[in-house]
N, C-alpha and C positions, 0 to 999 in steps of 0.2 A: 165259415170264416168271417166274419162280423166286417169286412172292411176291403169286400172285392171289388174293385175299380172299374167303373163303366166307360165308356165310350163317349165322357161328357165335355164338354171344352167352354171356358170362357174367356172371351177375348175382351181388350178394354185400351181405353186408354187413361192415363191420370194427369191431370191439369192444374195451376192455380186458380183457383175460385176466383178470384178477383181480377188477375192478370191476363187469364186461359191460355198464360205458356205452358207446356208444356213440363215434367216435373221428371228427368229422370232420375234413375239412381234410388226410388223410393221400392219399399219390399209389398210382395201382394204375397198372401200367403193364406190358408185356411187354419184356422186357430187351433192349436194341438197339435199339429201334423209336422210331416217333413215335408209337405206338399209348398211350395214355393218359389217365387221366383224375383226379380229386379227389372222396373220398367227400363225398357229400350232410351236410348238419346233421344226420341222421337215421344217419350211416355208412355209406348204403350207394353202392352205384356199380354200372353196365351197362360192361363192356365189348363193344363190337359189333364187325362183319366183320371177324371174327378171323381171321387167316390157318391155311395150316394148316403143318406143320414141326417142329422142334422148337425151339418155345418155352419161356422162365421166365415166369410170374406174377410181378412184384416189388411189395411194398406196403409201402413206409417212411414213418415219421412221426417227427421229432424227439421225445426223450426215450424211443422204444421201440427196441424189438431188430428191425432191418428182416427179414419174411419173403418167403420163394421156393420158389417150387413151379412143378413141370411142367403145362403152361397144359394138355393134352390130359387129366392124371387130375384137374383139379380141373373138366375138364368133364363128367367120368363122373361127379363124386358127385350131382348130380342140379341141378334148375333153380335154385338159390338156396344160395353156399355163405357158410359162415359163417368170417370169419378171425380169432382171436382174438393179438392183439399181445401180446408182453411186455415191461414195462416193462426200461429199461435204466439201470440207478443208477449207470454206469462217467459216462454217456453225458451222466445229469442234473446232475451235476457237473462238466460241461465246457462249462457253457454261456459264458463270460466267455469275454474274447479280451483279450490284450496286446496295448496301442495300438504299443508300438514294440518292434518284436523283433531281436535280435544277429546282427551282419555273419556269423554262423556260418550264423544262419538261412535268412539271404537268400540266403547262397552254393549252400545244400541247396534252395533254390526255386527258384533258377537251373539248376540239372540236373535237377533233376525237371520243372521245362519241357519241357528237351529233351529226354529222355529218354521222359514221358508223352503233351505235346504234341507234340514233333517240332520241326524245325529247317527245313521247309519254308518257299518261299513260302506258302502257305495257313498253315501254325505262325505266321508273320509279323503274320497278321491274326486271330488267335484269343489270347486274353485269357480268365485265370481271372479271373473277380471279386472272389471272397471267400479270396484264400489265407490269412488268418488262420484259417482251421479247418485246417489242413495242420501235422500235427507229423513231425518227421525224427528218426531216430536215423540218423548217419554215419561209417564210418570213409574209411582212403585209396582203398578199391577200394566199400563197398557203401554202397549208400542204402536206405535202407526209409522211407517213407511210410505214413502212415495222416490219415487225417480225422474229427471229430469231430464233423462236419455236413457234408450233399450236395454236393460242390464246384460250384459252378455258372460253365462255361465258353461264352464265346459264339466261336463261327464267324465270321468277316463276310465272310470267303472263300464260303464254300458256303450260309453262312446259315439254320445252323441254333444254335440253341442246348441247351446238353448238361449235364444234374444226372447227375453220377456219384455214386452212393453208393460211395466208398471204401475198403476194408476195409482191405486193406495192399497195398502196391508197390515190387514190390525190384528197384532194378539191382545188377547184379554185374560188376563189371569184372575178366574174368580174364586177364590178358596182350593180347594185341592182339585179343581176342575179347571179347562181355559178353552176359550175359542178361539178361533182363526175364521178372517175372512180376506178373500184377495182377490183384487177387482185390475180385471188386466187379461193383456195377451200373450202367445207366446208360440213361435215355430220352432220348429226342431231341426236341424242338421244332422247328418253321420258323419262321423269324423272318418279320417283315413289313417286305418292303421297302419301299423310298422310293418306288420309282416302277417301270414294267414296265422300264427298261431294267437296274436294277440285280436284278430277279427274272430273265430271262434271262442276267446273267452266274450268277450262282448257278445256273441252270440248266447251265449251261455249263461250270462247275469241278466239279459233281458228277459230271458226264459223264468228266471229263477226271481227277479222282480215280475212277473204276472202270476208265476204259481201262488194260491193264496190271497192274491190280492181283492182291492173291492170289483174293482172293473173284472178282473175272473169271477169271481161269486155271483156279476150280475150277469154273466154271458150265461154261466152255467143253470141258473133261474130257467130262466128264458129257453133255455133247451130240454129243461126239466132233465138236468143230468147230476141234480146237487152230491148224491151219495155216489154217481161213481164217479164223481169228479173232488171228494173227496171232503164236503160240506154236511156240514150238523147243524141245524137252529134252534134256539129256543126262546120262549117268552120269560121274565125275567124283571122284577121288578127294581133290582137296582145293579151295580157294576162292583164286582169282588175280586180284585186281582189279585187278592192272597188267596181267595179258593174259590175260582174265576168255575170248576164247573159242579158248584151246586144250584141244583133250578129241577123244581116237578115237574114245569108241566113242557113237553117234550113237544115240538112239530118238524118231523121230520122230511116231508114231501109236498111237490109246491101244491098239488090239487088242497092239503087241510090248510094251507098260509091262504089259501085264494077264497076260503071260505068267510063269512062277514064275521066281525067281532069286536062288542062293545070295549073293552077291555084290552084289546090285544092288537096286531099287524095283521095287515091281510096284502096283499101285491096284485094289482090289475093291470093289464096292456091293452093300447089299443094306440094306431098308430104310428107304431114304429117308436113309439116309447111304452117305458112301464113305471109305474106310478107306485109309490109306497105311503101306506097309512099308517096311523098308529095314534095309539090315546097317548096322553101329557105325563102317562105317570108308569111308564112300562120303558122296558128296552127289548129289543131284538138280539140276543145272545148268538153270533157265527161261530162253530167250534171247526175249524181247519186240520185235519191229518192227510199229509201227503200221502197218496197213494204208492205202494208198491212200486210200478214201473216208472213213478214218476221222478223230477229232479227235486233234490232232498233241500230245501227253501230254510230250514232252519241251521245248517252247518253251520254257514256262514253271518247270521244276525244275531250280533246281543241286545237287542230290542226288541224280542218276539217274545210278549209273555206266555209261556208254556208250564203245559203239566202234560207231565209223561210224554212227550212230545206233539203235545197237542197245542195250535196256536187259537187265543181267544181274542176274537173283536165286538162289540159291542156297535148298536144304531140307537140314535134318537132322535127326535124329531120338535121340535118348536113349536112349527105349524102345524101338525101331525101329515103332512105329506111333501114329497121329495119327486120330480121327474128326474127321469135317468134315460139316456139314449140307449135304445137295445143292443142297435148293433153295433156302437162304439164303446159301452158299457163307461161312460162318463157320467157323469153327473154337475148340476149347478155348484159355481166354483164357493157356495156358502154350504152348501152341503157336506163339505169337507171336516166344519168344524164340530158333527158332530155325529163323529165317529171315535171311535177309542180301543183302547186297549191296542192291539197290536196295528188296525189300521189309523188308529190315533197317534201311532208313531212311524207311523213308513206312508204314510201320506201326505209326503213331501217331494219338490224339485227331485232329486238326488234320486227319487225310488219309482218317478214315475214314467210313464211309455206314452210316447206319441199315439195320436186317436189311430193313426193308420198302420202303426203298430201289426204283424200278421200272426192270429194261432188259430190251428187248425182245432180247435173249439168250435 
Protein backbone atom coordinates (compact mmCIF):
# COMPACT_ATOMS: atom_id res chain seq x y z
CA UNK A 1 0.00 0.00 0.00
CA UNK A 2 1.49 3.35 -1.04
CA UNK A 3 -0.57 5.53 1.30
CA UNK A 4 -0.47 3.89 4.72
CA UNK A 5 -1.35 6.63 7.19
CA UNK A 6 0.91 7.17 10.17
CA UNK A 7 -0.16 8.65 13.50
CA UNK A 8 1.01 12.10 12.51
CA UNK A 9 -1.02 15.18 13.45
CA UNK A 10 -0.82 18.78 12.30
CA UNK A 11 -2.44 21.38 14.55
CA UNK A 12 -2.64 25.05 13.80
CA UNK A 13 -4.49 28.34 13.65
CA UNK A 14 -5.26 30.48 10.59
CA UNK A 15 -5.28 34.27 11.05
CA UNK A 16 -5.52 37.44 8.97
CA UNK A 17 -1.98 38.67 8.29
CA UNK A 18 -2.93 42.32 8.77
CA UNK A 19 -5.40 42.24 11.67
CA UNK A 20 -4.21 38.99 13.33
CA UNK A 21 -7.86 38.03 13.73
CA UNK A 22 -8.85 34.38 13.43
CA UNK A 23 -10.28 33.22 10.08
CA UNK A 24 -13.14 30.72 10.54
CA UNK A 25 -14.32 28.51 7.69
CA UNK A 26 -11.01 28.38 5.81
CA UNK A 27 -10.26 25.11 3.97
CA UNK A 28 -7.16 23.23 5.21
CA UNK A 29 -6.22 20.13 3.21
CA UNK A 30 -3.50 17.98 1.69
CA UNK A 31 -3.31 18.70 -2.02
CA UNK A 32 -5.00 16.09 -4.25
CA UNK A 33 -6.29 14.01 -1.35
CA UNK A 34 -9.50 13.48 0.61
CA UNK A 35 -7.77 14.72 3.79
CA UNK A 36 -9.10 18.12 4.77
CA UNK A 37 -11.02 20.16 7.35
CA UNK A 38 -12.48 23.64 7.80
CA UNK A 39 -11.16 25.97 10.49
CA UNK A 40 -13.30 26.47 13.58
CA UNK A 41 -14.82 29.73 14.84
CA UNK A 42 -11.46 30.47 16.49
CA UNK A 43 -9.48 29.70 13.30
CA UNK A 44 -8.15 26.40 14.64
CA UNK A 45 -7.69 23.14 12.72
CA UNK A 46 -6.42 19.60 13.27
CA UNK A 47 -5.34 17.24 10.48
CA UNK A 48 -5.01 13.68 11.80
CA UNK A 49 -3.52 10.40 10.53
CA UNK A 50 -1.36 12.18 7.99
CA UNK A 51 0.37 9.95 5.42
CA UNK A 52 4.06 9.85 4.60
CA UNK A 53 5.38 10.89 1.21
CA UNK A 54 5.68 14.22 -0.55
CA UNK A 55 2.51 16.14 0.36
CA UNK A 56 1.58 19.81 0.30
CA UNK A 57 -0.70 21.48 2.84
CA UNK A 58 -3.00 24.05 1.24
CA UNK A 59 -5.07 26.64 3.12
CA UNK A 60 -7.58 28.70 1.19
CA UNK A 61 -10.32 31.19 1.88
CA UNK A 62 -12.25 33.44 -0.49
CA UNK A 63 -10.79 36.93 -0.35
CA UNK A 64 -7.31 35.72 0.67
CA UNK A 65 -4.33 34.47 -1.28
CA UNK A 66 -3.98 30.68 -0.91
CA UNK A 67 -1.19 29.32 1.28
CA UNK A 68 0.75 26.17 0.36
CA UNK A 69 3.69 24.55 2.14
CA UNK A 70 5.35 21.09 2.35
CA UNK A 71 3.69 18.97 5.02
CA UNK A 72 6.90 17.65 6.59
CA UNK A 73 8.30 21.16 6.97
CA UNK A 74 5.14 22.32 8.78
CA UNK A 75 5.25 19.31 11.09
CA UNK A 76 8.86 20.17 11.95
CA UNK A 77 7.86 23.66 13.16
CA UNK A 78 6.38 22.38 16.40
CA UNK A 79 3.21 21.31 18.19
CA UNK A 80 1.05 24.08 16.73
CA UNK A 81 1.60 26.32 13.72
CA UNK A 82 0.14 29.75 13.02
CA UNK A 83 -0.57 30.50 9.38
CA UNK A 84 -1.12 34.07 8.23
CA UNK A 85 -3.26 34.58 5.12
CA UNK A 86 -2.75 37.68 3.00
CA UNK A 87 -5.71 39.60 1.60
CA UNK A 88 -6.19 39.24 -2.15
CA UNK A 89 -7.38 42.65 -3.34
CA UNK A 90 -7.93 41.45 -6.91
CA UNK A 91 -10.13 38.58 -5.76
CA UNK A 92 -12.18 40.84 -3.51
CA UNK A 93 -12.96 43.03 -6.49
CA UNK A 94 -14.17 40.09 -8.57
CA UNK A 95 -16.92 38.59 -6.44
CA UNK A 96 -19.69 39.58 -8.83
CA UNK A 97 -20.52 37.26 -11.71
CA UNK A 98 -22.32 38.01 -14.93
CA UNK A 99 -25.58 36.13 -15.45
CA UNK A 100 -25.33 36.02 -19.26
CA UNK A 101 -22.07 35.07 -20.91
CA UNK A 102 -21.13 35.79 -24.54
CA UNK A 103 -20.97 32.97 -27.07
CA UNK A 104 -17.18 33.07 -27.18
CA UNK A 105 -17.03 32.37 -23.43
CA UNK A 106 -19.40 29.42 -23.89
CA UNK A 107 -17.18 28.00 -26.67
CA UNK A 108 -14.10 28.45 -24.49
CA UNK A 109 -15.89 26.70 -21.63
CA UNK A 110 -16.62 23.66 -23.80
CA UNK A 111 -12.98 23.43 -24.86
CA UNK A 112 -11.89 23.83 -21.24
CA UNK A 113 -14.19 20.98 -20.18
CA UNK A 114 -12.74 18.70 -22.87
CA UNK A 115 -9.13 19.38 -21.91
CA UNK A 116 -9.48 19.78 -18.13
CA UNK A 117 -12.34 17.38 -17.30
CA UNK A 118 -11.81 15.00 -20.24
CA UNK A 119 -13.93 13.23 -22.86
CA UNK A 120 -14.13 9.74 -21.34
CA UNK A 121 -17.34 8.04 -20.16
CA UNK A 122 -16.42 9.24 -16.66
CA UNK A 123 -16.22 12.79 -18.00
CA UNK A 124 -19.78 12.48 -19.31
CA UNK A 125 -20.85 11.98 -15.69
CA UNK A 126 -18.71 14.84 -14.32
CA UNK A 127 -20.05 18.38 -14.01
CA UNK A 128 -18.69 21.78 -13.06
CA UNK A 129 -21.18 23.26 -10.60
CA UNK A 130 -20.00 26.90 -10.83
CA UNK A 131 -18.52 27.56 -14.31
CA UNK A 132 -19.33 31.27 -13.94
CA UNK A 133 -16.18 31.78 -11.81
CA UNK A 134 -13.90 30.81 -14.74
CA UNK A 135 -12.39 33.42 -17.07
CA UNK A 136 -10.75 32.71 -20.43
CA UNK A 137 -8.25 34.17 -22.85
CA UNK A 138 -8.17 32.33 -26.14
CA UNK A 139 -6.82 32.33 -29.67
CA UNK A 140 -7.01 29.80 -32.49
CA UNK A 141 -4.41 27.52 -30.90
CA UNK A 142 -4.24 28.50 -27.22
CA UNK A 143 -6.69 28.60 -24.32
CA UNK A 144 -5.81 30.13 -20.95
CA UNK A 145 -8.20 29.74 -18.01
CA UNK A 146 -8.15 31.28 -14.54
CA UNK A 147 -10.72 31.13 -11.76
CA UNK A 148 -11.88 33.87 -9.37
CA UNK A 149 -13.10 31.30 -6.83
CA UNK A 150 -12.59 27.55 -6.30
CA UNK A 151 -14.13 25.41 -9.05
CA UNK A 152 -16.52 22.81 -7.63
CA UNK A 153 -16.59 19.58 -9.67
CA UNK A 154 -18.91 16.62 -9.09
CA UNK A 155 -17.70 13.27 -10.42
CA UNK A 156 -20.79 11.05 -10.36
CA UNK A 157 -18.89 8.20 -12.04
CA UNK A 158 -16.45 7.68 -9.14
CA UNK A 159 -18.28 9.42 -6.30
CA UNK A 160 -15.99 12.40 -5.65
CA UNK A 161 -16.61 16.10 -5.21
CA UNK A 162 -13.44 17.95 -6.20
CA UNK A 163 -12.81 21.53 -5.14
CA UNK A 164 -10.11 22.85 -7.46
CA UNK A 165 -8.29 26.09 -6.67
CA UNK A 166 -7.16 26.94 -10.19
CA UNK A 167 -4.43 29.53 -10.61
CA UNK A 168 -3.90 28.97 -14.32
CA UNK A 169 -4.67 26.38 -16.98
CA UNK A 170 -3.01 26.51 -20.41
CA UNK A 171 -3.94 24.38 -23.40
CA UNK A 172 -1.62 24.93 -26.35
CA UNK A 173 -2.31 23.15 -29.62
CA UNK A 174 0.79 22.78 -31.78
CA UNK A 175 0.00 21.15 -35.11
CA UNK A 176 -0.93 17.52 -34.48
CA UNK A 177 0.30 17.63 -30.89
CA UNK A 178 -0.77 19.67 -27.88
CA UNK A 179 0.40 20.48 -24.37
CA UNK A 180 -1.41 21.11 -21.12
CA UNK A 181 -0.10 22.74 -17.96
CA UNK A 182 -2.13 23.27 -14.81
CA UNK A 183 -1.20 25.36 -11.80
CA UNK A 184 -3.50 24.84 -8.84
CA UNK A 185 -4.53 22.71 -5.87
CA UNK A 186 -7.39 20.29 -5.31
CA UNK A 187 -9.17 18.60 -2.42
CA UNK A 188 -11.36 15.52 -2.87
CA UNK A 189 -14.46 14.72 -0.84
CA UNK A 190 -16.32 11.42 -1.06
CA UNK A 191 -19.93 11.89 -2.09
CA UNK A 192 -22.80 10.25 -0.21
CA UNK A 193 -24.12 7.25 -2.18
CA UNK A 194 -27.85 6.78 -2.65
CA UNK A 195 -27.54 3.11 -1.71
CA UNK A 196 -25.06 0.22 -1.42
CA UNK A 197 -25.31 -0.54 -5.15
CA UNK A 198 -24.13 2.94 -6.09
CA UNK A 199 -21.24 2.71 -3.59
CA UNK A 200 -20.20 -0.63 -5.10
CA UNK A 201 -20.32 0.86 -8.60
CA UNK A 202 -18.13 3.77 -7.46
CA UNK A 203 -15.57 1.38 -5.99
CA UNK A 204 -15.48 -0.62 -9.23
CA UNK A 205 -15.06 2.54 -11.31
CA UNK A 206 -12.25 3.79 -9.06
CA UNK A 207 -10.41 0.50 -9.47
CA UNK A 208 -10.99 0.60 -13.22
CA UNK A 209 -9.60 4.14 -13.39
CA UNK A 210 -6.51 3.05 -11.46
CA UNK A 211 -5.76 -0.06 -13.54
CA UNK A 212 -3.53 0.83 -16.46
CA UNK A 213 -3.14 4.45 -15.32
CA UNK A 214 0.17 6.31 -15.11
CA UNK A 215 -0.01 6.04 -11.30
CA UNK A 216 -0.44 2.26 -11.60
CA UNK A 217 2.58 2.16 -13.92
CA UNK A 218 4.77 4.07 -11.42
CA UNK A 219 3.70 1.75 -8.59
CA UNK A 220 4.43 -1.35 -10.70
CA UNK A 221 7.78 0.05 -11.83
CA UNK A 222 8.97 0.76 -8.31
CA UNK A 223 7.82 -2.60 -6.93
CA UNK A 224 9.45 -4.38 -9.92
CA UNK A 225 6.14 -5.92 -10.97
CA UNK A 226 5.71 -4.52 -14.46
CA UNK A 227 5.18 -7.92 -16.10
CA UNK A 228 2.76 -9.31 -13.52
CA UNK A 229 0.79 -6.05 -13.53
CA UNK A 230 0.39 -6.16 -17.32
CA UNK A 231 2.92 -3.55 -18.51
CA UNK A 232 5.50 -3.83 -21.29
CA UNK A 233 7.98 -1.07 -22.20
CA UNK A 234 9.57 -0.17 -25.54
CA UNK A 235 11.86 2.52 -26.88
CA UNK A 236 10.69 4.26 -30.03
CA UNK A 237 11.55 7.40 -32.00
CA UNK A 238 7.99 8.31 -32.91
CA UNK A 239 4.36 8.18 -31.84
CA UNK A 240 2.32 6.04 -34.21
CA UNK A 241 -1.31 5.74 -33.16
CA UNK A 242 -2.30 3.92 -36.36
CA UNK A 243 0.27 1.18 -35.87
CA UNK A 244 1.33 1.54 -32.24
CA UNK A 245 2.90 -1.90 -31.94
CA UNK A 246 5.75 -1.27 -34.38
CA UNK A 247 9.06 -0.97 -32.53
CA UNK A 248 12.25 -2.99 -32.54
CA UNK A 249 13.97 -1.95 -29.33
CA UNK A 250 12.08 -3.65 -26.48
CA UNK A 251 12.95 -3.37 -22.79
CA UNK A 252 10.77 -5.53 -20.59
CA UNK A 253 12.06 -5.26 -17.03
CA UNK A 254 13.14 -2.59 -14.59
CA UNK A 255 16.73 -3.81 -14.20
CA UNK A 256 17.47 -3.28 -17.89
CA UNK A 257 15.74 0.09 -17.87
CA UNK A 258 18.01 1.24 -15.05
CA UNK A 259 21.13 0.78 -17.18
CA UNK A 260 22.46 4.14 -18.45
CA UNK A 261 21.78 4.72 -22.13
CA UNK A 262 22.81 7.77 -24.10
CA UNK A 263 19.93 7.69 -26.56
CA UNK A 264 17.11 6.12 -24.54
CA UNK A 265 15.43 6.14 -21.15
CA UNK A 266 16.56 5.07 -17.71
CA UNK A 267 15.00 5.20 -14.26
CA UNK A 268 16.67 5.85 -10.90
CA UNK A 269 15.08 6.03 -7.47
CA UNK A 270 16.20 7.89 -4.37
CA UNK A 271 14.64 9.22 -1.15
CA UNK A 272 11.09 8.19 -1.93
CA UNK A 273 11.10 9.59 -5.46
CA UNK A 274 11.71 8.13 -8.88
CA UNK A 275 13.53 10.12 -11.55
CA UNK A 276 12.75 9.50 -15.21
CA UNK A 277 15.43 10.46 -17.72
CA UNK A 278 15.46 10.49 -21.52
CA UNK A 279 17.07 11.94 -24.59
CA UNK A 280 15.10 14.63 -26.43
CA UNK A 281 14.71 12.57 -29.58
CA UNK A 282 13.00 9.42 -28.27
CA UNK A 283 9.79 8.30 -26.60
CA UNK A 284 9.05 5.58 -24.14
CA UNK A 285 6.10 3.49 -25.33
CA UNK A 286 4.19 1.71 -22.58
CA UNK A 287 1.77 -1.09 -23.41
CA UNK A 288 -0.82 -2.28 -20.92
CA UNK A 289 -2.93 -5.39 -21.15
CA UNK A 290 -5.15 -6.20 -18.20
CA UNK A 291 -4.10 -9.44 -16.46
CA UNK A 292 -6.78 -12.11 -16.81
CA UNK A 293 -7.73 -11.96 -13.12
CA UNK A 294 -8.11 -8.18 -13.12
CA UNK A 295 -10.91 -5.77 -13.93
CA UNK A 296 -11.43 -5.09 -17.62
CA UNK A 297 -10.62 -1.40 -18.06
CA UNK A 298 -11.20 -1.47 -21.80
CA UNK A 299 -14.86 -2.39 -21.96
CA UNK A 300 -16.18 1.01 -20.88
CA UNK A 301 -13.68 3.42 -22.38
CA UNK A 302 -13.87 4.53 -25.99
CA UNK A 303 -10.85 6.83 -25.76
CA UNK A 304 -8.23 4.08 -25.34
CA UNK A 305 -5.99 3.48 -28.40
CA UNK A 306 -6.38 -0.28 -28.68
CA UNK A 307 -4.86 -2.95 -30.88
CA UNK A 308 -5.92 -6.50 -30.02
CA UNK A 309 -6.98 -5.40 -26.54
CA UNK A 310 -3.72 -3.57 -25.72
CA UNK A 311 -3.70 0.00 -24.38
CA UNK A 312 -0.88 2.24 -25.67
CA UNK A 313 0.75 5.29 -24.09
CA UNK A 314 3.91 7.28 -24.81
CA UNK A 315 6.09 9.35 -22.47
CA UNK A 316 8.30 12.19 -23.68
CA UNK A 317 10.33 14.80 -21.81
CA UNK A 318 11.23 18.33 -22.83
CA UNK A 319 13.72 18.78 -20.00
CA UNK A 320 15.03 15.19 -20.05
CA UNK A 321 13.90 14.61 -16.49
CA UNK A 322 10.73 14.27 -14.41
CA UNK A 323 10.31 13.56 -10.71
CA UNK A 324 7.52 11.26 -9.52
CA UNK A 325 6.62 10.53 -5.90
CA UNK A 326 6.86 6.76 -5.39
CA UNK A 327 4.35 6.42 -2.55
CA UNK A 328 1.60 8.36 -4.29
CA UNK A 329 2.53 7.79 -7.92
CA UNK A 330 1.87 11.45 -8.64
CA UNK A 331 3.99 13.58 -10.92
CA UNK A 332 4.47 17.30 -11.31
CA UNK A 333 1.42 18.89 -12.93
CA UNK A 334 3.44 20.05 -15.94
CA UNK A 335 4.44 16.46 -16.66
CA UNK A 336 0.92 15.57 -17.76
CA UNK A 337 1.45 17.48 -21.01
CA UNK A 338 4.13 14.95 -21.93
CA UNK A 339 1.84 11.94 -21.80
CA UNK A 340 0.44 10.73 -25.11
CA UNK A 341 -1.96 8.08 -26.35
CA UNK A 342 -4.15 6.57 -23.62
CA UNK A 343 -2.51 8.51 -20.79
CA UNK A 344 -2.64 11.69 -22.85
CA UNK A 345 -6.41 11.32 -23.10
CA UNK A 346 -7.20 9.88 -19.68
CA UNK A 347 -4.98 12.03 -17.47
CA UNK A 348 -7.84 14.42 -16.78
CA UNK A 349 -9.86 15.32 -13.69
CA UNK A 350 -12.71 12.92 -14.47
CA UNK A 351 -10.34 9.93 -14.42
CA UNK A 352 -7.86 10.98 -11.71
CA UNK A 353 -7.97 9.53 -8.20
CA UNK A 354 -6.92 11.30 -5.00
CA UNK A 355 -3.40 10.66 -3.72
CA UNK A 356 -4.70 8.71 -0.73
CA UNK A 357 -6.64 6.24 -2.87
CA UNK A 358 -5.63 2.87 -1.49
CA UNK A 359 -4.53 -0.03 -3.62
CA UNK A 360 -3.25 -3.51 -2.76
CA UNK A 361 -0.24 -3.12 -5.09
